[in-house]
C-alpha positions as CSV (number, residue, x, y, z in Angstrom):
1,M,126.2,117.4,104.2
2,K,123.1,117.6,105.1
3,T,121.3,114.3,104.0
4,F,117.8,114.5,102.8
5,L,114.2,113.3,104.0
6,E,112.8,111.8,101.0
7,L,108.5,110.9,101.9
8,L,107.5,108.8,99.5
9,S,103.4,108.5,99.5
10,P,101.2,106.3,97.2
11,A,99.2,107.6,94.2
12,R,95.8,105.1,92.9
13,N,96.2,108.1,90.3
14,A,97.2,111.0,89.4
15,D,95.1,112.7,91.2
16,I,95.2,111.2,94.5
17,G,99.3,112.2,93.8
18,I,98.7,115.8,93.7
19,A,96.7,115.5,97.0
20,A,99.7,113.5,98.2
21,I,101.5,116.6,97.1
22,D,99.9,119.2,98.4
23,C,99.7,117.4,102.4
24,G,103.4,117.2,101.9
25,A,105.0,114.0,100.2
26,D,108.4,114.9,98.7
27,A,108.5,112.0,96.6
28,V,105.0,109.6,94.8
29,Y,105.0,106.4,93.0
30,I,101.9,105.6,90.6
31,A,101.9,102.4,88.3
32,G,102.0,103.2,84.5
33,P,99.6,101.5,81.9
34,A,101.0,97.5,82.8
35,F,103.3,95.5,84.6
36,G,102.9,97.1,88.5
37,A,101.9,95.0,91.3
38,R,98.5,96.3,91.8
39,K,96.9,95.4,88.5
40,D,93.7,97.8,89.6
41,A,95.5,100.2,89.8
42,G,97.1,101.5,86.0
43,N,97.4,104.8,84.6
44,P,97.8,106.1,81.2
45,V,100.9,108.2,80.4
46,E,99.1,111.3,79.6
47,E,98.5,111.2,83.3
48,I,101.4,110.2,84.6
49,A,103.1,113.5,82.3
50,R,100.2,115.7,84.1
51,L,101.5,114.6,87.7
52,C,105.1,115.3,86.6
53,E,104.1,118.5,86.0
54,Y,102.5,119.6,89.0
55,A,105.4,117.7,91.1
56,H,108.4,119.4,89.4
57,K,106.6,122.9,90.7
58,F,107.7,121.7,94.2
59,G,111.0,119.7,93.9
60,V,108.5,116.3,94.3
61,R,109.4,113.6,92.5
62,V,108.1,111.2,90.3
63,F,108.3,107.2,90.7
64,V,107.1,104.5,88.4
65,T,106.2,100.9,89.7
66,V,107.2,98.1,86.9
67,N,107.6,95.8,89.7
68,I,106.1,92.3,88.4
69,L,107.6,89.2,87.2
70,L,108.4,89.9,83.6
71,R,107.8,87.6,80.6
72,D,110.4,87.2,77.7
73,E,107.2,88.4,75.2
74,E,106.6,91.1,77.1
75,L,110.1,93.2,77.7
76,E,109.9,94.6,74.3
77,E,106.4,96.2,75.4
78,V,108.2,97.1,78.8
79,H,111.1,98.9,77.0
80,S,108.8,101.0,75.0
81,Q,106.1,101.6,77.5
82,M,109.4,103.1,80.4
83,L,110.6,104.8,76.9
84,A,107.2,107.0,77.1
85,E,106.9,107.5,80.7
86,Q,110.3,108.6,80.5
87,A,109.6,110.9,77.8
88,A,106.3,112.1,79.9
89,G,109.4,113.2,83.0
90,V,109.7,110.2,85.5
91,D,111.9,110.5,88.1
92,A,112.6,106.6,88.4
93,F,111.6,103.4,88.1
94,I,110.4,100.8,90.7
95,I,111.9,97.8,89.3
96,R,111.4,94.0,90.2
97,D,113.3,92.8,87.0
98,A,117.1,93.3,87.0
99,R,117.4,92.7,83.1
100,I,116.1,96.6,82.8
101,C,119.3,97.6,84.2
102,S,121.3,96.6,80.9
103,W,119.0,99.0,78.9
104,S,121.0,102.2,78.1
105,D,118.2,104.1,76.9
106,I,116.7,104.4,80.3
107,T,118.5,107.0,81.4
108,V,116.7,107.8,85.2
109,P,117.5,106.3,88.1
110,L,116.6,102.6,88.8
111,H,115.4,101.3,92.6
112,A,114.8,97.6,93.2
113,S,111.6,96.9,94.8
114,T,110.7,94.9,98.1
115,Q,109.7,92.6,95.7
116,C,113.5,91.6,95.5
117,A,112.6,90.3,99.0
118,I,116.2,92.5,100.1
119,R,116.7,91.6,103.6
120,S,120.9,91.0,103.8
121,V,123.7,92.7,103.0
122,D,125.0,90.3,100.2
123,D,121.1,91.1,98.5
124,A,121.5,94.8,98.9
125,L,125.1,94.9,97.2
126,R,123.9,92.1,94.4
127,Y,121.2,94.8,93.3
128,E,123.1,97.7,93.9
129,A,125.8,96.4,91.0
130,A,123.3,95.0,88.8
131,G,122.8,98.8,88.5
132,C,120.1,100.2,90.4
133,S,120.5,103.4,92.2
134,R,118.0,102.9,95.1
135,I,117.2,99.6,96.9
136,V,113.6,99.1,99.4
137,L,114.5,97.2,101.8
138,E,112.1,94.2,102.8
139,R,109.5,95.3,105.6
140,E,110.1,92.2,108.2
141,L,114.1,93.6,109.4
142,S,115.5,94.7,112.4
143,L,116.6,98.1,112.6
144,S,119.7,97.0,113.7
145,T,119.9,94.8,109.9
146,V,118.6,97.9,108.4
147,K,121.8,99.4,109.2
148,E,123.7,97.1,108.9
149,I,122.6,97.1,105.1
150,C,122.8,100.9,104.3
151,E,126.3,101.2,105.9
152,A,127.5,98.8,103.5
153,V,126.4,99.8,100.3
154,S,126.6,103.6,98.6
155,C,122.8,103.4,96.8
156,E,120.5,105.4,98.4
157,V,117.8,103.1,101.1
158,E,114.2,103.2,101.6
159,F,112.2,101.2,103.8
160,F,108.2,101.2,104.4
161,V,107.4,103.1,107.5
162,H,103.3,102.6,107.3
163,G,100.5,100.7,105.8
164,A,99.5,97.0,105.5
165,L,102.2,94.1,106.3
166,C,101.9,91.1,103.8
167,V,102.4,88.4,105.7
168,C,105.4,86.4,104.2
169,Y,108.6,88.2,102.7
170,S,107.8,90.6,100.3
171,G,108.0,89.1,96.8
172,E,107.8,84.9,98.0
173,C,104.2,84.1,98.3
174,R,103.0,82.0,95.9
175,L,99.5,81.7,97.9
176,S,97.0,83.3,95.7
177,E,98.6,81.3,92.6
178,F,98.2,78.0,94.5
179,I,94.3,78.9,96.0
180,D,93.2,80.5,93.0
181,G,95.5,80.8,89.6
182,R,96.2,84.6,90.2
183,S,99.6,84.6,91.0
184,A,100.8,87.8,93.1
185,D,104.2,88.2,91.1
186,R,101.9,89.3,87.8
187,G,99.7,91.9,90.5
188,E,96.8,89.8,90.7
189,C,96.9,89.0,94.2
190,I,93.5,88.0,96.2
191,Q,94.4,88.5,99.7
192,A,94.4,85.0,100.6
193,C,96.5,86.1,103.8
194,R,93.3,87.8,105.1
195,S,91.0,84.5,104.7
196,L,89.4,82.6,107.2
197,Y,91.5,79.2,108.4
198,D,91.1,76.8,110.8
199,L,94.4,74.8,112.6
200,A,94.0,71.4,113.2
201,D,96.8,68.9,114.4
202,E,98.2,66.4,112.6
203,K,94.5,63.8,113.3
204,G,92.6,66.3,112.2
205,N,91.3,67.8,115.6
206,V,90.4,71.3,115.0
207,L,92.4,73.6,117.6
208,V,91.2,77.6,116.1
209,K,88.1,77.4,114.4
210,G,87.4,80.8,111.2
211,K,90.4,82.8,112.4
212,A,92.0,85.5,109.7
213,L,95.1,83.0,110.8
214,L,98.1,85.1,108.5
215,S,96.7,88.2,108.8
216,L,99.4,91.1,109.8
217,K,98.7,94.6,111.7
218,D,99.0,97.2,109.5
219,F,102.8,99.2,109.8
220,N,103.2,102.2,112.2
221,L,106.6,103.2,112.5
222,H,105.8,107.1,112.7
223,G,107.6,107.0,116.4
224,R,110.7,105.5,114.9
225,L,111.6,107.9,111.3
226,E,114.8,108.9,113.9
227,D,116.2,106.3,114.1
228,L,115.8,104.8,110.6
229,A,117.1,108.5,109.7
230,A,120.0,107.8,111.5
231,A,120.7,104.1,110.4
232,G,120.7,105.8,107.3
233,V,117.5,105.5,105.7
234,C,116.5,108.5,103.3
235,S,113.5,107.6,102.4
236,F,110.5,106.4,104.3
237,K,107.4,105.1,102.1
238,I,104.2,104.6,102.8
239,E,101.8,101.9,101.8
240,G,98.8,101.9,99.7
241,R,98.5,102.6,96.0
242,L,95.1,101.2,96.4
243,K,93.9,103.5,99.3
244,N,91.4,106.4,98.0
245,A,92.1,110.2,98.7
246,S,91.6,110.6,102.1
247,Y,93.3,107.8,103.4
248,V,96.4,109.4,101.3
249,R,95.7,112.7,102.6
250,N,95.9,112.2,106.2
251,I,98.5,109.6,106.7
252,T,100.8,111.5,104.4
253,R,100.3,114.9,106.6
254,Y,100.5,112.6,109.5
255,Y,104.1,111.3,108.1
256,S,105.4,115.1,106.6
257,E,104.8,116.8,109.4
258,A,107.0,113.7,112.0
259,L,109.8,114.5,109.1
260,D,109.4,118.4,109.5
261,R,110.3,118.1,113.2
262,I,113.5,116.2,112.7
263,V,114.5,118.4,110.2
264,E,113.5,120.8,112.7
265,K,115.5,119.6,115.4
266,Y,118.7,118.4,113.5
267,P,118.4,121.4,110.8
268,E,122.4,121.1,110.4
269,K,122.0,117.4,109.3
270,Y,118.6,117.0,107.5
271,A,116.6,118.7,105.5
272,R,113.4,117.9,103.4
273,A,113.7,116.5,100.1
274,S,111.3,118.8,98.0
275,F,110.2,122.4,98.7
276,G,107.5,124.1,100.1
277,R,105.3,124.6,103.3
278,V,102.0,123.2,103.7
279,S,98.9,125.0,105.5
280,G,95.8,124.5,106.5
281,G,93.3,120.9,106.2
282,V,92.9,118.9,109.3
283,S,94.9,117.6,111.8
284,P,96.2,114.2,110.9
285,D,95.2,111.3,112.9
286,P,96.2,107.5,111.3
287,W,92.8,106.1,113.6
288,K,90.7,108.4,111.0
289,T,91.3,106.1,108.4
290,F,91.5,102.7,107.4
291,N,93.5,99.8,109.5
292,R,93.8,97.1,111.1
293,G,95.6,97.9,114.6
294,Y,99.1,99.0,114.2
295,T,102.6,96.9,115.0
296,E,105.9,97.8,114.6
297,L,106.4,94.8,113.4
298,F,110.6,93.4,114.2
299,I,112.3,96.8,114.0
300,D,113.9,96.2,117.7
301,G,114.4,92.6,116.7
302,K,111.6,91.4,118.8
303,R,108.5,89.5,118.3
304,G,105.2,90.9,119.6
305,Q,101.7,90.4,119.1
306,W,102.1,90.8,115.0
307,S,98.3,89.6,114.1
308,S,95.1,91.0,113.3
309,M,93.2,87.6,113.4
310,N,89.8,88.9,114.2
311,A,89.9,91.8,112.5
312,T,90.9,91.9,109.2
313,K,88.6,95.4,107.7
314,S,89.1,98.3,109.3
315,M,88.5,98.8,113.5
316,G,89.4,102.3,113.5
317,E,89.9,104.0,116.8
318,F,88.4,103.2,120.2
319,I,85.8,104.9,121.4
320,G,84.4,102.8,124.3
321,T,82.1,99.9,126.0
322,V,78.3,98.9,124.9
323,I,77.4,99.3,128.7
324,G,73.5,99.9,127.5
325,I,71.4,98.5,124.8
326,R,67.3,98.6,123.9
327,R,64.9,98.8,121.3
328,S,64.0,102.7,119.8
329,G,61.3,101.3,117.6
330,K,61.0,98.5,115.0
331,D,63.7,98.5,113.6
332,S,66.3,100.4,115.7
333,L,68.6,100.3,118.6
334,E,69.9,102.4,120.8
335,L,73.4,101.6,122.6
336,T,74.8,103.4,125.6
337,L,78.5,104.1,125.7
338,K,81.2,104.4,128.5
339,P,83.2,106.3,126.4
340,A,87.1,106.3,125.5
341,S,87.7,109.5,126.6
342,R,86.2,112.7,128.1
343,G,85.2,115.5,125.1
344,L,84.6,112.5,122.7
345,E,82.6,113.8,119.8
346,L,79.9,111.5,117.8
347,H,78.1,112.7,114.3
348,N,75.0,111.4,112.9
349,G,76.1,108.9,110.0
350,D,79.0,107.8,112.0
351,G,80.3,104.4,111.0
352,F,80.8,101.4,113.7
353,A,82.8,98.4,114.1
354,F,82.7,95.8,116.4
355,A,84.4,92.3,116.1
356,G,82.2,89.2,116.5
357,K,82.7,85.7,116.2
358,S,82.4,85.8,112.2
359,G,84.7,89.1,112.1
360,V,84.2,92.8,111.9
361,T,80.6,94.0,111.6
362,G,80.4,97.5,110.7
363,F,77.4,99.4,111.5
364,R,76.2,103.8,111.0
365,G,75.4,105.6,113.3
366,D,72.3,107.3,112.7
367,L,71.4,109.7,115.7
368,C,74.7,110.1,117.7
369,S,75.4,112.5,121.1
370,S,78.7,111.9,123.4
371,N,77.2,108.6,124.5
372,T,74.2,106.9,123.5
373,I,74.2,105.6,119.5
374,V,71.1,104.9,117.5
375,C,71.2,102.5,114.4
376,K,69.4,99.9,112.8
377,N,69.2,96.4,114.3
378,T,72.6,94.7,113.7
379,E,73.2,91.2,114.6
380,G,76.1,90.4,117.5
381,L,74.9,94.0,119.0
382,R,75.8,93.2,122.9
383,K,76.3,95.0,126.2
384,G,80.3,94.8,126.8
385,L,81.6,94.7,123.2
386,S,84.3,97.2,122.6
387,L,83.5,99.6,120.0
388,Y,85.5,101.6,117.6
389,R,84.9,104.1,114.3
390,N,85.7,103.8,111.4
391,I,84.5,107.0,109.7
392,D,84.3,110.0,111.5
393,T,82.1,112.1,109.3
394,S,83.3,115.0,110.7
395,F,87.0,114.7,109.9
396,E,85.9,113.3,106.0
397,R,84.0,116.3,105.7
398,V,87.1,118.8,107.0
399,L,89.5,116.3,104.3
400,E,87.6,117.0,101.6
401,K,86.3,120.8,102.2
402,N,89.3,122.5,103.4
403,P,92.3,120.5,102.1
404,S,95.7,121.7,102.4
405,R,97.8,123.6,100.4
406,R,101.1,123.9,100.0
407,A,103.4,126.9,98.6
408,I,107.0,127.6,98.4
409,G,108.4,130.5,100.0
410,V,109.5,133.7,97.8
411,R,111.6,136.4,99.5
412,L,111.0,140.1,97.5
413,D,113.0,143.0,97.9
414,V,112.4,146.0,97.0
415,H,114.5,149.1,95.7
416,V,112.9,152.3,94.7
417,H,115.2,154.9,93.0
418,G,115.8,157.5,90.3
419,S,112.3,158.9,88.9
420,W,110.4,155.7,90.8
421,N,112.1,153.0,89.1
422,I,110.8,149.6,90.9
423,D,113.2,146.3,91.4
424,V,111.8,143.9,93.1
425,T,114.5,140.9,93.1
426,A,112.6,137.2,94.1
427,V,114.7,134.5,96.0
428,S,112.8,131.6,96.0
429,E,113.7,128.9,98.9
430,D,114.5,126.6,96.1
431,G,117.4,128.9,95.1
432,R,115.9,130.9,92.2
433,E,116.1,134.5,91.6
434,L,114.8,136.7,89.6
435,L,115.3,140.7,88.9
436,S,112.0,142.6,87.8
437,P,111.9,146.3,87.2
438,F,108.8,148.5,86.8
439,K,108.2,152.5,86.6
440,A,105.8,154.1,87.8
441,D,104.7,157.3,86.8
442,L,103.3,158.4,89.9
443,E,103.1,161.0,92.6
444,K,105.0,160.9,95.5
445,A,103.1,158.9,99.0
446,E,102.1,161.2,101.6
447,N,102.7,158.8,104.1
448,R,105.4,157.2,103.6
449,E,104.9,154.5,106.5
450,R,101.5,153.8,105.3
451,A,102.6,153.4,101.3
452,E,105.6,150.5,102.8
453,A,102.7,148.9,104.8
454,M,100.8,149.0,101.7
455,L,103.5,147.6,99.5
456,R,103.9,145.1,102.1
457,E,100.6,143.4,102.6
458,Q,99.7,143.2,99.2
459,L,103.0,142.1,97.8
460,G,103.5,138.9,100.9
461,K,100.3,137.1,99.5
462,R,99.8,133.9,97.7
463,S,100.2,134.1,94.0
464,L,100.4,130.6,92.1
465,Q,102.2,128.1,94.3
466,Y,103.9,130.6,95.8
467,D,104.0,132.4,99.5
468,F,105.8,135.7,98.6
469,H,107.2,137.9,102.0
470,V,108.9,141.4,101.6
471,G,112.1,141.4,103.1
472,S,113.6,144.8,102.8
473,V,112.2,148.2,101.3
474,I,114.6,150.8,100.0
475,S,114.0,154.2,98.5
476,D,116.8,156.0,96.6
477,S,114.9,159.2,96.9
478,A,114.8,162.3,99.3
479,G,113.6,161.5,102.7
480,G,113.3,157.8,101.8
481,A,109.8,158.2,100.0
482,L,108.1,155.6,97.7
483,P,105.6,156.4,94.9
484,L,101.7,156.1,95.8
485,L,100.7,152.9,94.9
486,S,97.1,151.7,94.6
487,A,96.5,147.8,95.8
488,S,95.2,146.4,92.3
489,T,98.9,147.7,90.5
490,I,101.2,145.9,93.5
491,N,99.4,142.9,93.1
492,S,99.7,143.1,89.5
493,I,103.5,143.3,90.1
494,R,103.1,140.0,92.1
495,R,101.2,138.1,89.9
496,L,103.8,139.2,87.6
497,I,106.3,137.9,89.6
498,A,104.7,134.7,90.3
499,S,104.3,134.0,86.5
500,D,108.1,134.9,85.7
501,L,109.7,132.5,88.5
502,D,107.1,129.7,87.1
503,C,109.4,130.1,84.0
504,L,112.1,128.8,86.1
505,P,113.0,125.0,86.6
506,V,113.0,124.4,90.3
507,Q,115.9,124.0,91.6
508,S,115.8,119.8,92.8
509,R,117.3,118.0,95.5
510,P,120.5,115.4,94.2
511,M,119.3,112.5,94.0
512,A,121.3,109.3,93.5
513,G,122.1,108.8,89.5
514,R,121.6,105.8,87.3
515,K,124.0,103.5,88.0
516,S,126.5,102.0,85.1
517,P,126.0,97.7,85.8
518,N,129.2,96.2,86.8
519,G,127.2,92.1,88.3
520,T,123.3,90.6,87.7
521,A,121.4,90.8,90.7
522,P,120.2,87.1,92.2
523,E,117.8,85.3,90.6
524,K,115.7,83.4,93.3
525,A,114.0,80.5,91.7
526,P,110.6,79.7,93.6
527,G,110.6,76.7,95.4
528,E,107.9,74.8,97.2
529,D,107.1,77.2,100.0
530,L,103.8,78.8,99.5
531,M,105.3,81.4,101.9
532,R,108.0,81.6,104.2
533,S,107.7,84.5,106.9
534,K,109.2,85.6,110.0
535,Y,105.6,86.2,111.5
536,C,105.0,82.9,113.4
537,I,101.4,81.4,114.6
538,K,102.7,78.9,116.6
539,Y,103.9,82.4,118.7
540,E,101.1,84.4,118.5
541,L,99.0,81.3,120.0
542,G,101.3,80.9,123.0
543,L,102.7,78.2,121.8
544,C,106.4,78.4,120.7
545,P,108.5,76.2,122.6
546,V,111.6,78.7,122.2
547,H,110.2,81.6,123.1
548,Q,107.0,80.4,125.6
549,G,108.4,77.5,126.7
550,A,105.2,75.5,125.5
551,K,105.9,71.6,125.0
552,P,106.2,71.2,121.1
553,T,103.5,70.9,119.1
554,G,103.0,67.8,116.3
555,P,102.6,69.4,112.7
556,L,99.6,72.0,112.0
557,Y,97.6,72.8,109.1
558,L,95.5,75.4,108.2
559,L,92.3,74.6,106.4
560,N,89.9,76.4,104.0
561,N,87.5,75.3,101.4
562,G,88.3,71.5,101.6
563,R,92.5,72.9,101.1
564,R,95.0,71.7,103.6
565,L,98.2,73.6,104.3
566,A,101.3,71.8,106.1
567,L,102.7,74.3,108.2
568,Q,106.8,74.6,109.0
569,F,108.9,76.4,111.7
570,D,112.1,76.6,111.1
571,C,113.1,77.8,114.8
572,K,117.0,78.0,114.6
573,A,115.7,81.1,111.7
574,C,113.0,81.9,113.8
575,E,111.0,81.5,110.6
576,M,107.9,79.8,109.2
577,R,106.6,78.3,106.1
578,V,103.3,77.3,104.6
579,T,103.5,74.6,102.0
580,P,101.0,72.2,100.2
581,A,100.1,69.8,102.3
582,R,101.3,65.7,101.3
583,N,98.2,63.7,102.0
């Protein structure tokens, strides 16, 4: 039996969700009016219904997030909202509160959010027992642990493969609430992990000054999808429900092409979870859109340099080193580059960035060539700097003006019989079948080959979301004669077939159904930890006594705007904790 591989893309709104579908997403996730873990990404139910209508044309599924910590007084409103979204056509809910599993009138599948902090077999089994048909695993896991969990459960397993990383275990961050009163558990995270901190010892000596010591690079497991599929993961998730359409198009296409290659490599083992082929658009490049640099994190069970402490904003692609700088007019500079690669093309209006003492500084290139950039005076520009491009104007124009398109393949077989009776059998790639009879009161075509060529050319075009191709053309008439059909007549036949196919529901891939709860999910009471993480500041700075042989240090603290946070290091578990400092 084949495993269906699902690419799950983010949708800040319905239009971005549709863009993701056009670029190859097998499913999209979106927030409803409230109760999602991104408070600024809510959508009315009418927009979700519009997204569902488009998605279901390709067998694409729509998941709605209900993944914040819910208060007792909110449950009735949450229930009502979910019922409305279910009626709008959503295919699953991504939940955090296991009480939702007891609502029998919510009949679509329930997925345990990554906010549930599932990072062990026991965690996974409890959420499956609670009634979840899919679990979304913690990101800071090794491939061996992912495989162990997949083998232990019978439900579907989803894993993040791209996007921004929380420094702490998912669903266990209290730092935003501690600092500003806005809770990440309620979708109000202020991203305190991207702030600048000083690192100090017990005596107040500053060891590191003004660095984003809790900021991680972005996740990128593009090269590990086959490993994850072999481990048992069926859904590959892209983070980014606050990202724009350009980002979602580019990254979705990047991963969709990678999954297509796996399916082509193992056609007997895997298939995509939705239908339709993607064409057109731009060749995807993950360095062309927002990123803080990339990491595979702990997927190999090994530590690496995960921090983006010098660059919490998007740096983009490395383009070269500044080898010359001179004034070019009163308020302008001309930079000369040593390009990072031959054939580098820069465009007027491109955006550039470099890492300086105060973090990332960005500027616009007014006049650009392959090795020179004329720009406004920008503080911090100097010889020797590594320069990055974080906005490629040409790439962005192609994304906008030449979008990808998606179409379901349909085979047409034509049978001509009797007095120019024409039967066209249509079979779509998702299994819909349609027989369309037509009557042509016309004369015989003098040139049979030319008539068939015309038939194949005009029928074999796109109509609505279908790409037609003609299989057989058979005629029972004497000598296999065909009627003389005009191009407009054949086009009308094709459009009628497309319209009739559109009235038949897409035969969607099977998906794990709603499970009946036979247990309860764990209730994790918040402790005094503000953060708990696999990430370790000591390791990043070369101070780890276990892996790097460094001398033991005394207590360490993070300082920010008068606040003092204590760092605790559990070397046995190889974890770091952030707690309020006791004075």
